[in-house]
C-alpha positions as CSV (number, residue, x, y, z in Angstrom):
1,M,5.9,-51.5,82.3
2,K,4.5,-54.6,83.6
3,R,1.3,-52.6,85.0
4,L,0.8,-51.0,81.6
5,H,0.8,-54.6,80.0
6,K,-2.0,-56.1,82.4
7,Y,-4.0,-52.8,82.1
8,M,-3.8,-53.2,77.9
9,L,-4.4,-57.0,78.3
10,K,-7.7,-56.5,81.0
11,S,-8.7,-53.3,78.4
12,Y,-8.7,-55.7,75.2
13,L,-10.0,-59.1,76.8
14,G,-13.2,-58.0,77.7
15,P,-14.1,-56.2,74.3
16,F,-12.5,-59.3,72.6
17,F,-15.1,-61.8,74.3
18,M,-18.3,-59.4,74.4
19,T,-18.1,-58.7,70.5
20,F,-16.8,-62.2,69.6
21,L,-20.2,-63.8,71.5
22,I,-21.9,-61.1,69.9
23,A,-21.0,-61.7,66.6
24,L,-21.4,-65.7,67.2
25,F,-25.1,-65.2,68.4
26,I,-26.0,-63.0,65.4
27,L,-24.4,-65.7,63.0
28,L,-26.5,-68.4,65.0
29,M,-29.8,-66.5,64.6
30,Q,-28.9,-66.4,61.0
31,F,-28.5,-69.9,60.8
32,L,-31.9,-70.3,62.8
33,W,-33.6,-67.8,60.7
34,K,-32.4,-69.9,57.2
35,Y,-33.6,-73.3,58.7
36,V,-36.5,-72.4,60.4
37,D,-38.9,-74.5,58.3
38,D,-36.5,-77.5,58.9
39,L,-36.8,-77.6,62.8
40,V,-40.4,-76.4,63.4
41,G,-43.1,-79.2,63.7
42,K,-41.3,-82.0,63.8
43,G,-41.1,-82.6,67.7
44,L,-37.2,-82.3,68.3
45,G,-36.2,-82.5,71.5
46,L,-34.3,-79.9,73.7
47,E,-31.0,-82.0,73.5
48,V,-31.1,-82.2,69.6
49,I,-31.7,-78.8,69.1
50,L,-29.0,-77.7,71.8
51,R,-26.5,-80.0,70.0
52,L,-27.2,-78.6,66.5
53,M,-26.9,-74.9,68.0
54,F,-23.5,-75.9,69.6
55,Y,-22.1,-77.6,66.3
56,A,-23.3,-74.8,64.0
57,S,-21.5,-72.0,66.5
58,A,-18.3,-74.1,66.3
59,T,-18.8,-73.5,62.6
60,F,-19.1,-70.0,62.8
61,V,-16.1,-69.3,64.2
62,P,-13.8,-68.7,61.4
63,L,-16.5,-66.1,60.7
64,A,-17.1,-64.7,63.7
65,L,-13.3,-64.6,64.9
66,P,-11.7,-62.1,62.7
67,L,-14.6,-59.5,63.2
68,A,-13.9,-60.0,66.7
69,V,-10.2,-59.2,66.7
70,L,-11.1,-56.0,64.6
71,L,-14.1,-54.9,66.7
72,S,-12.4,-55.5,69.9
73,S,-9.2,-53.9,68.9
74,L,-10.6,-50.9,67.6
75,M,-12.8,-50.6,70.7
76,T,-9.7,-50.8,73.2
77,F,-7.6,-48.0,71.3
78,G,-10.3,-45.9,70.4
79,N,-11.3,-45.6,74.3
80,L,-7.5,-45.2,75.1
81,G,-7.4,-42.4,72.6
82,E,-11.1,-40.9,73.6
83,H,-9.8,-40.8,77.4
84,Y,-6.3,-39.3,76.4
85,E,-4.9,-42.4,77.8
86,L,-2.6,-43.0,74.7
87,V,-1.6,-39.3,74.9
88,S,0.0,-40.0,78.8
89,I,1.4,-43.2,77.7
90,K,3.6,-41.4,74.8
91,S,4.0,-38.6,76.9
92,S,5.8,-40.6,79.4
93,G,8.0,-41.8,76.9
94,I,6.5,-45.2,75.7
95,S,6.1,-45.5,72.2
96,L,2.9,-46.8,70.7
97,Q,5.0,-50.2,69.8
98,K,5.6,-51.0,73.1
99,A,2.5,-50.2,74.9
100,M,1.1,-52.9,71.9
101,Q,3.2,-55.2,72.6
102,P,1.3,-57.4,74.9
103,L,-1.5,-57.4,72.5
104,I,0.5,-58.2,69.6
105,I,1.4,-61.4,71.4
106,L,-2.1,-62.1,72.2
107,A,-2.7,-61.8,68.7
108,V,-0.4,-63.7,67.3
109,I,-1.5,-66.2,70.1
110,I,-4.8,-66.0,68.6
111,S,-4.0,-66.4,65.4
112,I,-2.0,-69.9,66.1
113,S,-5.1,-71.0,67.7
114,A,-7.3,-70.0,65.1
115,F,-5.1,-72.3,63.0
116,L,-5.6,-75.4,65.6
117,F,-9.0,-74.6,65.7
118,S,-9.5,-74.8,62.1
119,N,-7.2,-77.9,61.3
120,Y,-8.3,-80.3,64.4
121,V,-11.7,-78.8,65.6
122,F,-13.5,-77.0,62.6
123,P,-13.5,-80.5,60.7
124,V,-15.2,-82.5,63.5
125,A,-17.8,-79.9,64.7
126,N,-18.5,-79.6,60.6
127,L,-19.1,-83.3,60.4
128,K,-21.2,-83.5,63.5
129,F,-23.1,-80.6,62.6
130,G,-23.4,-81.7,58.9
131,S,-24.8,-85.4,59.9
132,L,-27.1,-84.0,62.5
133,L,-28.7,-81.4,60.2
134,Y,-29.3,-84.0,57.6
135,D,-31.1,-86.2,60.2
136,V,-33.0,-83.2,61.3
137,R,-34.1,-82.4,57.8
138,Q,-34.9,-85.8,56.6
139,K,-37.0,-86.5,59.8
140,K,-40.6,-86.2,59.3
141,L,-43.1,-83.8,60.9
142,A,-44.4,-84.7,64.0
143,F,-47.7,-86.2,63.8
144,N,-50.8,-83.8,64.5
145,L,-54.3,-84.6,62.7
146,N,-55.6,-81.4,61.4
147,E,-59.3,-80.9,60.6
148,G,-60.5,-82.1,57.0
149,V,-57.0,-82.5,56.1
150,F,-55.7,-85.9,54.5
151,D,-52.7,-86.9,56.8
152,N,-50.0,-89.7,55.4
153,E,-47.0,-89.1,57.8
154,L,-47.4,-92.5,59.1
155,N,-46.5,-94.9,56.3
156,G,-48.9,-97.1,55.1
157,Y,-51.9,-94.9,56.3
158,V,-53.7,-92.1,55.3
159,L,-56.1,-90.3,58.2
160,R,-58.6,-88.0,57.9
161,A,-60.9,-86.5,60.5
162,G,-64.1,-84.4,59.7
163,R,-63.8,-82.3,63.3
164,K,-61.6,-82.4,66.3
165,A,-63.1,-81.4,69.7
166,K,-61.5,-78.8,71.9
167,D,-59.8,-81.8,73.9
168,N,-58.0,-82.5,71.0
169,K,-58.3,-86.1,71.5
170,T,-62.0,-86.8,70.2
171,I,-62.5,-86.7,66.5
172,Y,-65.6,-86.8,64.4
173,D,-66.1,-88.0,60.8
174,V,-62.9,-90.3,60.7
175,M,-61.8,-91.5,57.4
176,I,-58.6,-94.4,57.2
177,Y,-57.2,-95.8,54.4
178,D,-54.8,-98.7,55.1
179,H,-51.9,-98.9,51.8
180,T,-49.8,-101.2,53.8
181,N,-50.5,-103.9,51.0
182,R,-49.3,-101.7,48.7
183,M,-52.7,-102.5,46.2
184,G,-54.2,-99.2,46.4
185,D,-57.4,-98.0,48.2
186,T,-58.5,-101.4,48.5
187,K,-59.1,-101.2,52.7
188,V,-61.0,-97.9,54.2
189,T,-62.2,-97.4,57.9
190,V,-65.0,-95.1,58.4
191,A,-66.4,-94.1,61.8
192,K,-68.8,-91.2,63.5
193,K,-66.3,-90.9,66.4
194,G,-62.6,-91.5,67.5
195,L,-60.8,-90.9,70.4
196,M,-56.7,-90.7,69.9
197,E,-54.4,-91.5,72.9
198,L,-50.5,-92.3,73.1
199,S,-49.5,-95.5,74.5
200,P,-47.6,-95.5,78.2
201,N,-43.9,-96.0,76.6
202,Q,-45.1,-92.8,74.0
203,R,-44.0,-95.3,71.1
204,H,-47.4,-95.9,69.7
205,L,-50.9,-94.0,68.6
206,V,-54.2,-95.9,69.7
207,I,-57.0,-94.8,68.1
208,S,-60.5,-96.2,69.4
209,L,-63.1,-95.8,66.8
210,F,-66.9,-96.2,67.5
211,D,-70.0,-97.0,65.1
212,G,-68.4,-97.3,61.9
213,Y,-67.6,-99.7,58.8
214,N,-64.7,-101.6,57.3
215,Y,-65.0,-101.4,53.6
216,I,-62.4,-103.9,51.9
217,E,-61.8,-105.1,48.3
218,V,-61.2,-108.7,48.1
219,V,-58.1,-108.8,45.6
220,N,-56.9,-112.3,46.4
221,Q,-59.7,-114.5,44.3
222,R,-59.5,-115.2,41.0
223,G,-61.4,-113.1,38.4
224,Y,-61.6,-110.5,40.8
225,R,-61.0,-107.6,38.4
226,R,-64.2,-108.9,36.8
227,N,-66.3,-109.9,39.5
228,H,-65.0,-107.0,42.2
229,P,-65.9,-108.8,45.3
230,F,-66.5,-106.6,48.3
231,E,-66.6,-106.9,52.1
232,E,-68.1,-104.7,54.4
233,I,-68.1,-105.1,58.4
234,K,-69.8,-103.1,60.8
235,F,-68.7,-102.4,64.2
236,K,-69.4,-100.5,67.5
237,K,-65.7,-100.3,68.4
238,Q,-62.4,-101.1,66.9
239,I,-59.0,-100.2,68.3
240,L,-56.2,-99.3,65.9
241,S,-52.7,-98.7,66.9
242,F,-50.0,-97.1,64.7
243,D,-46.3,-97.4,65.4
244,L,-44.6,-94.2,65.9
245,S,-41.0,-95.0,65.7
246,Q,-40.8,-93.8,62.1
247,L,-41.1,-90.4,63.2
248,D,-38.2,-90.6,65.3
249,L,-34.9,-89.2,64.2
250,N,-33.0,-91.5,62.7
251,H,-28.8,-91.0,63.1
252,T,-27.1,-91.1,59.8
253,N,-23.6,-92.9,59.8
254,E,-21.2,-90.1,60.1
255,A,-18.7,-92.4,58.0
256,L,-20.5,-91.6,55.0
257,F,-19.8,-87.8,55.3
258,K,-16.0,-88.0,56.7
259,N,-14.5,-88.0,53.1
260,N,-16.1,-84.7,52.6
261,Y,-13.2,-81.8,51.8
262,S,-14.8,-79.7,54.2
263,M,-14.3,-82.1,56.9
264,L,-11.0,-82.9,56.6
265,N,-7.5,-81.6,58.2
266,V,-4.5,-80.5,56.4
267,K,-2.9,-83.9,56.7
268,Q,-5.9,-85.4,55.2
269,L,-6.4,-82.8,52.7
270,D,-2.9,-83.3,51.2
271,H,-3.4,-86.9,51.3
272,A,-6.4,-86.6,49.4
273,I,-5.2,-84.0,46.8
274,D,-2.0,-86.2,46.0
275,S,-4.6,-89.5,45.3
276,L,-7.0,-87.5,43.0
277,S,-4.2,-86.0,41.4
278,M,-2.4,-89.3,40.7
279,F,-5.9,-90.8,39.8
280,V,-6.3,-87.7,37.0
281,K,-2.8,-88.2,35.8
282,E,-3.2,-92.0,35.4
283,R,-6.5,-91.9,33.6
284,K,-5.2,-89.5,31.0
285,I,-2.4,-91.4,30.3
286,A,-4.8,-94.6,30.1
287,F,-6.9,-93.0,27.7
288,Q,-4.1,-91.8,25.8
289,N,-2.9,-95.4,25.0
290,N,-6.6,-96.9,24.5
291,S,-7.1,-94.1,21.8
292,L,-4.0,-95.0,20.2
293,R,-4.5,-99.1,20.2
294,S,-8.1,-98.2,19.3
295,F,-7.4,-96.5,15.9
296,N,-4.3,-98.0,15.7
297,L,-2.2,-94.5,15.2
298,N,1.2,-95.6,15.8
299,K,4.3,-93.1,14.7
300,T,4.4,-95.1,11.6
301,T,0.6,-94.4,10.8
302,R,0.6,-90.8,11.8
303,K,3.9,-90.1,9.6
304,L,2.0,-92.0,6.5
305,I,-1.2,-90.3,6.9
306,L,-0.2,-86.6,8.2
307,G,3.3,-86.5,6.8
308,R,4.6,-84.5,10.2
309,K,4.1,-85.2,14.1
310,K,2.5,-82.2,14.6
311,I,0.6,-80.1,11.9
312,P,0.8,-76.1,12.6
313,Q,-2.7,-73.9,13.2
314,K,-2.0,-72.4,9.5
315,N,-1.6,-75.9,7.9
316,K,-4.4,-77.5,9.4
317,A,-6.9,-77.0,6.0
318,K,-4.2,-79.0,4.4
319,I,-4.7,-82.5,6.3
320,I,-7.4,-83.5,4.1
321,P,-5.3,-83.3,0.6
322,V,-2.7,-85.4,2.4
323,L,-5.0,-88.2,2.8
324,Y,-6.1,-88.4,-0.7
325,P,-2.5,-89.9,-1.9
326,F,-2.8,-92.2,0.9
327,L,-6.4,-93.5,-0.6
328,K,-4.5,-94.8,-3.6
329,N,-3.5,-97.7,-1.8
330,F,-6.9,-98.7,-2.1
331,E,-9.2,-99.5,-5.0
332,T,-9.4,-96.7,-7.4
333,N,-13.0,-96.9,-7.3
334,M,-14.4,-93.3,-6.4
335,D,-17.4,-94.9,-4.3
336,A,-14.9,-97.1,-2.5
337,Q,-12.7,-94.0,-1.9
338,N,-15.9,-92.1,-0.7
339,Q,-16.7,-95.2,1.6
340,I,-13.3,-95.2,3.4
341,L,-13.3,-91.4,3.8
342,G,-16.9,-91.8,5.4
343,Y,-15.9,-94.1,7.9
344,A,-12.7,-92.6,8.6
345,Q,-15.5,-89.3,9.5
346,Q,-17.5,-91.4,11.5
347,R,-14.6,-93.2,13.8
348,A,-13.4,-89.8,14.2
349,R,-16.8,-88.5,15.3
350,S,-16.9,-91.4,17.5
351,A,-13.3,-90.5,19.0
352,K,-14.1,-86.9,19.3
353,D,-17.8,-87.7,21.5
354,N,-15.6,-90.4,23.3
355,L,-13.1,-88.0,24.5
356,L,-15.5,-85.5,25.3
357,F,-17.1,-87.9,27.4
358,H,-14.2,-89.1,29.0
359,V,-13.4,-85.1,29.7
360,N,-16.6,-84.1,30.9
361,R,-17.6,-87.1,33.1
362,I,-14.2,-87.9,34.3
363,I,-11.3,-85.6,34.3
364,K,-13.5,-82.2,34.5
365,P,-15.1,-83.5,37.9
366,K,-12.4,-84.8,39.6
367,E,-10.0,-81.7,38.7
368,Q,-12.9,-79.5,40.5
369,L,-12.8,-81.8,43.4
370,I,-8.9,-81.1,43.6
371,I,-9.7,-77.4,43.3
372,R,-12.3,-77.4,46.3
373,H,-9.6,-79.4,48.5
374,E,-7.0,-76.9,47.9
375,I,-9.2,-74.1,48.5
376,V,-10.2,-75.7,52.2
377,W,-6.5,-76.4,52.6
378,N,-5.7,-72.6,52.2
379,Q,-8.8,-71.1,54.1
380,K,-7.3,-72.9,57.1
381,F,-4.0,-70.7,57.0
382,K,-5.8,-68.0,55.7
383,L,-8.0,-67.6,58.9
384,S,-5.1,-67.6,60.9
385,L,-3.4,-64.5,59.1
386,A,-6.5,-62.7,58.8
387,C,-6.9,-62.5,62.5
388,L,-3.4,-61.1,62.7
389,I,-3.9,-58.4,60.0
390,F,-7.2,-57.4,61.3
391,F,-5.3,-56.9,64.7
392,F,-3.2,-54.3,63.2
393,I,-6.0,-52.9,61.2
394,G,-8.3,-52.0,64.6
395,A,-5.7,-51.2,66.8
396,P,-4.1,-48.0,64.8
397,L,-7.4,-47.5,63.5
398,G,-8.9,-46.8,66.9
399,A,-5.8,-44.8,68.2
400,I,-6.2,-42.7,65.1
401,I,-10.2,-42.0,65.6
402,R,-9.7,-41.8,69.1
403,K,-13.5,-43.1,69.6
404,G,-14.4,-46.2,71.7
405,G,-17.6,-47.8,72.6
406,L,-20.0,-49.6,70.2
407,G,-21.2,-46.8,68.1
408,L,-18.7,-45.5,65.4
409,P,-16.1,-48.7,65.9
410,V,-19.2,-51.0,64.9
411,V,-19.6,-49.1,61.8
412,I,-16.5,-49.1,60.9
413,S,-15.5,-52.5,62.0
414,V,-18.6,-53.9,59.5
415,I,-17.7,-51.7,56.9
416,F,-14.1,-53.3,56.7
417,F,-15.3,-56.9,57.2
418,V,-17.9,-56.8,54.8
419,I,-15.5,-55.7,52.2
420,Y,-13.1,-58.2,53.2
421,H,-16.0,-60.8,53.1
422,V,-17.0,-60.0,49.8
423,I,-13.4,-60.1,47.9
424,S,-12.9,-63.2,49.9
425,V,-16.2,-64.9,48.7
426,T,-15.6,-63.2,45.2
427,G,-12.5,-64.7,44.9
428,E,-13.2,-68.2,46.0
429,K,-16.1,-68.5,43.4
430,A,-13.6,-67.5,40.9
431,A,-11.1,-70.2,42.0
432,R,-13.6,-73.1,41.9
433,T,-14.7,-71.8,38.2
434,G,-11.1,-71.7,37.2
435,E,-11.1,-68.2,36.3
436,M,-8.2,-67.7,38.8
437,S,-5.8,-69.5,40.3
438,V,-6.4,-71.2,43.8
439,V,-3.9,-69.4,45.5
440,F,-4.7,-66.0,44.2
441,G,-8.3,-66.5,44.5
442,V,-8.1,-67.8,48.0
443,W,-5.5,-65.0,49.2
444,L,-7.0,-62.3,47.6
445,S,-8.6,-60.7,50.2
446,T,-5.6,-61.1,52.5
447,I,-3.8,-59.3,49.3
448,V,-5.8,-56.3,49.7
449,I,-6.4,-55.7,53.3
450,L,-2.4,-56.6,54.4
451,P,-1.3,-52.8,52.5
452,L,-4.4,-51.0,54.6
453,G,-3.0,-52.7,57.5
454,L,0.6,-51.8,56.9
455,F,-0.6,-48.0,56.0
456,L,-2.5,-47.7,59.0
457,T,0.0,-49.1,61.5
458,Y,2.7,-46.6,60.2
459,K,0.2,-43.8,60.5
460,A,-0.5,-44.4,63.8
461,T,2.8,-44.9,65.2
462,S,4.2,-41.7,63.5
463,D,1.2,-39.8,65.2
464,S,-0.2,-38.7,61.6
465,P,-3.1,-36.6,61.6
466,L,-4.8,-38.7,59.3
467,L,-8.4,-38.5,60.3
468,D,-8.2,-35.1,62.4
469,T,-10.5,-32.7,60.9
470,E,-8.5,-29.4,61.7
471,S,-5.5,-30.7,60.0
472,W,-7.3,-31.5,57.0
473,Q,-9.0,-28.1,57.3
474,K,-5.6,-26.4,57.5
475,Y,-4.3,-28.0,54.1
476,I,-7.6,-27.1,52.3
477,E,-6.8,-23.6,53.2
478,K,-3.4,-24.0,51.8
479,H,-4.5,-24.7,48.7
480,E,-6.7,-22.5,47.0
481,G,-8.2,-25.2,44.0
482,L,-9.7,-27.4,46.9
483,K,-10.8,-24.3,49.2
484,K,-12.7,-23.4,46.0
485,I,-14.3,-26.8,45.3
486,V,-15.3,-27.1,49.2
487,D,-16.9,-23.5,49.0
488,A,-18.6,-24.5,46.1
489,L,-20.0,-27.6,47.8
490,R,-21.1,-26.0,50.6
491,N,-23.0,-23.6,48.5
492,V,-25.1,-26.1,46.9
493,K,-28.8,-26.4,47.4
494,I,-30.7,-29.5,47.4
495,P,-34.5,-28.5,46.1
496,F,-35.9,-31.3,48.1
497,L,-34.1,-30.7,51.3
498,K,-35.2,-27.1,51.6
499,K,-37.4,-26.1,54.2
500,K,-41.1,-25.5,53.4
């Protein structure tokens, strides 16, 4: 039995690691394709790109791991069935459940590891990835002066070169606008020729200009707007130095991102949900008390005006008539009473606007934030259970279809995973918008695939010919109605598939 267990583990671990790395690689390529515009042309070092790819790979594990479990289990048992090894195991008196025992234990270990990764590693990786990606996207493009294009990558300066030599250093027809004094185009330098070089420490761009002029509008004299004083300085050679540190990658403080819900573990999420719920509850109570004090709506006043604490829906039209006996306590002049009603309507509209502002700007955003925290909290447990369920889908399905390799198992795995992922995304979006409860929306995909896993496991352990074509053919031949339908479909001729 121990030899069989070792063989089963050896047969499973190879495809598992291979499929996991392949899935991770595909997701990483998708990430690079999505953010290629933010990475190219910024002079990023190899170390920065490798760190970004490493952190991105860690954030893709929740997607790659369930797919790897499904595909590897399908391939493993498909290979065992295709080479009649499962038949040999069963013929020796060992049931499929006993043969699967070491892999079931391994699947449980993978599920527990998935939860630990999602709870402790994923938030840190997400924080590192999010902050580094933000820095990369904020970084300016590396300085590269193109012909006939005004370049403003250097803060305070705008450079243009009419033509560049083949050495990519010599430039002609140079024009430089100096905006460092924030006074507009008051300083302009033009030259026939220039030479661009980097300083020895690579921190400054040194441009040597030849045969040029400096044009300066004097704006620090009295009445310059009327007289427009102007200076012109001719030079044979002039050297300008530009600081390139502004083009470096700036590292943002990670503390600015660490309170985001996607970067918290279960304990931190519980604390954040409790704090937000308490905040919403306190704001509702405070708003209710402030409204009652503002409009003097104590219990006695409400009884006098409305006659009861709560007006039924069918009697809401009777509220206004009830107000008129109350108006008799004031002046009998109709204009005065209309003025009182107008003032009451104005106060009512003000109260309504205040209520809508409070709900839409304070309460609803916090409630949406609570929902997002609860979604992330449930997702950490959902990943762990998804790995276990996908094992109980892939293993029996592989034993039923008896096909290994990367052909049919890949197609079936992708179909199952796409269905699971689409349902998962749809449920989570519905939970965010409030159309579904958070628990039902997040766990909807699991609720859908769990019965499928149980059904396939039952069929595989009971040796049911679920996908056996011969069994289906015999079943169809026993029923005349199904046989006629199949014969009719075989005789259907599609016009555009006819041979010429």
